[in-house]
Rosetta silent file (secondary structure, phi, psi, omega in degrees, C-alpha in Angstrom):
SEQUENCE: MNSFKDILKYLSVNDCKLGKIISLINPQKKSNNADNFTSLVKIIIGQQLSCAAAKTIVNRLKKNS
SCORE:     score description
SCORE:     0.000 S_00000001
   1 L     0.000  134.872  179.894  -38.646   53.608  -12.908 S_00000001
   2 L   -81.170  149.619  177.384  -35.378   53.776  -11.000 S_00000001
   3 L   -79.505  164.469  179.564  -32.658   56.153  -12.031 S_00000001
   4 H   -59.137  -42.484  179.975  -29.266   54.937  -13.184 S_00000001
   5 H   -64.701  -38.881  177.714  -27.683   56.181   -9.945 S_00000001
   6 H   -62.616  -40.562 -179.851  -30.289   54.326   -7.865 S_00000001
   7 H   -65.524  -44.450  177.917  -29.524   51.117   -9.718 S_00000001
   8 H   -61.501  -41.247  179.091  -25.782   51.507   -9.197 S_00000001
   9 H   -63.190  -44.672  178.986  -26.350   52.199   -5.503 S_00000001
  10 H   -59.416  -46.855  179.962  -28.569   49.110   -5.162 S_00000001
  11 H   -63.299  -40.717 -179.464  -25.988   46.914   -6.880 S_00000001
  12 H   -64.696  -41.018 -178.810  -23.175   48.337   -4.755 S_00000001
  13 H   -70.046  -36.616 -173.355  -25.027   47.746   -1.494 S_00000001
  14 H   -92.759   -7.752  177.524  -26.094   44.199   -2.378 S_00000001
  15 L  -144.963  103.744 -172.882  -22.833   42.942   -3.884 S_00000001
  16 H   -64.830  -35.299  178.399  -19.624   44.132   -2.233 S_00000001
  17 H   -66.739  -45.535  178.331  -17.359   42.916   -5.070 S_00000001
  18 H   -65.796  -35.966  177.535  -19.478   44.616   -7.704 S_00000001
  19 H   -59.740  -40.826  178.222  -19.667   47.698   -5.465 S_00000001
  20 H   -64.117  -41.092  179.507  -15.864   47.953   -5.468 S_00000001
  21 H   -65.942  -42.985  179.332  -15.814   47.701   -9.255 S_00000001
  22 H   -60.874  -43.843 -179.572  -18.552   50.325   -9.592 S_00000001
  23 H   -68.853  -30.438 -179.743  -16.682   52.741   -7.340 S_00000001
  24 H   -72.168  -46.183 -174.490  -13.450   52.067   -9.219 S_00000001
  25 H   -93.419  -17.513  178.439  -14.730   52.618  -12.764 S_00000001
  26 L    49.486   65.218 -177.603  -17.525   55.118  -11.969 S_00000001
  27 L   -62.294  145.666  179.502  -19.875   54.091  -14.819 S_00000001
  28 L  -118.820  144.563  177.954  -21.870   56.826  -16.514 S_00000001
  29 L   -70.063  130.952  179.225  -25.222   56.511  -18.209 S_00000001
  30 L   -86.000  133.300  176.475  -24.856   56.673  -21.956 S_00000001
  31 L   -73.124  142.430 -176.609  -27.224   58.972  -23.772 S_00000001
  32 L  -113.663  105.174 -179.501  -29.299   57.163  -26.340 S_00000001
  33 L   -94.631  -17.381 -177.590  -29.933   59.160  -29.491 S_00000001
  34 L   -94.630  159.131  175.951  -30.901   56.209  -31.684 S_00000001
  35 L   -72.884  164.339 -174.798  -34.156   54.297  -31.637 S_00000001
  36 H   -61.121  -39.469 -179.809  -34.187   50.884  -29.950 S_00000001
  37 H   -63.318  -45.542  179.198  -34.179   48.904  -33.206 S_00000001
  38 H   -61.520  -41.875  178.089  -31.137   50.754  -34.529 S_00000001
  39 H   -61.541  -44.137  179.153  -29.338   50.220  -31.228 S_00000001
  40 H   -61.864  -44.108  179.927  -30.119   46.492  -31.302 S_00000001
  41 H   -62.208  -42.084  178.966  -28.873   46.147  -34.878 S_00000001
  42 H   -62.951  -40.537  178.860  -25.619   47.937  -33.987 S_00000001
  43 H   -63.407  -46.697 -178.768  -25.078   45.617  -31.004 S_00000001
  44 H   -62.722  -44.959  179.200  -25.682   42.500  -33.111 S_00000001
  45 H   -61.522  -44.316  179.620  -23.354   43.705  -35.875 S_00000001
  46 H   -60.892  -40.204  178.998  -20.665   44.567  -33.318 S_00000001
  47 H   -67.693  -40.633 -179.465  -20.886   41.123  -31.747 S_00000001
  48 H   -65.408  -41.797  178.827  -20.689   39.382  -35.095 S_00000001
  49 H   -66.128  -39.000  179.231  -17.660   41.411  -36.121 S_00000001
  50 H   -63.110  -42.592  178.746  -15.996   40.737  -32.780 S_00000001
  51 H   -64.486  -42.183  179.586  -16.562   36.998  -33.191 S_00000001
  52 H   -64.736  -40.906  178.697  -15.245   37.081  -36.733 S_00000001
  53 H   -64.817  -42.903  179.110  -12.169   39.031  -35.637 S_00000001
  54 H   -62.442  -43.694  179.711  -11.527   36.611  -32.776 S_00000001
  55 H   -62.446  -41.140  178.758  -11.874   33.613  -35.100 S_00000001
  56 H   -61.885  -44.984 -179.426   -9.443   35.201  -37.564 S_00000001
  57 H   -63.637  -45.395  178.900   -6.859   35.812  -34.837 S_00000001
  58 H   -61.810  -43.735  179.204   -7.149   32.256  -33.490 S_00000001
  59 H   -63.015  -38.559  177.404   -6.825   30.805  -36.984 S_00000001
  60 H   -65.751  -40.140  178.241   -3.722   32.921  -37.649 S_00000001
  61 H   -64.466  -42.509  178.491   -2.166   31.759  -34.386 S_00000001
  62 H   -63.024  -40.518 -177.937   -2.911   28.121  -35.236 S_00000001
  63 H   -65.303  -35.874 -175.968   -1.488   28.592  -38.730 S_00000001
  64 H   -90.134   -0.910 -179.700    1.758   30.117  -37.414 S_00000001
  65 L   -90.432    0.000    0.000    2.347   27.536  -34.659 S_00000001
């Protein structure tokens, strides 16, 4: 298994645009304290809430135009 740093290096070498972004933001590996199922559920809930929030904002903009 490759390390996070190895993966970033590979991506940077093989895609110059992505390499610039990687060097600019300097991503860090997030520690994972939760089990995979819990993490998946949190991601799904977050996406659903984001979609609902976006829909609410668009509807408010349409209503006020």
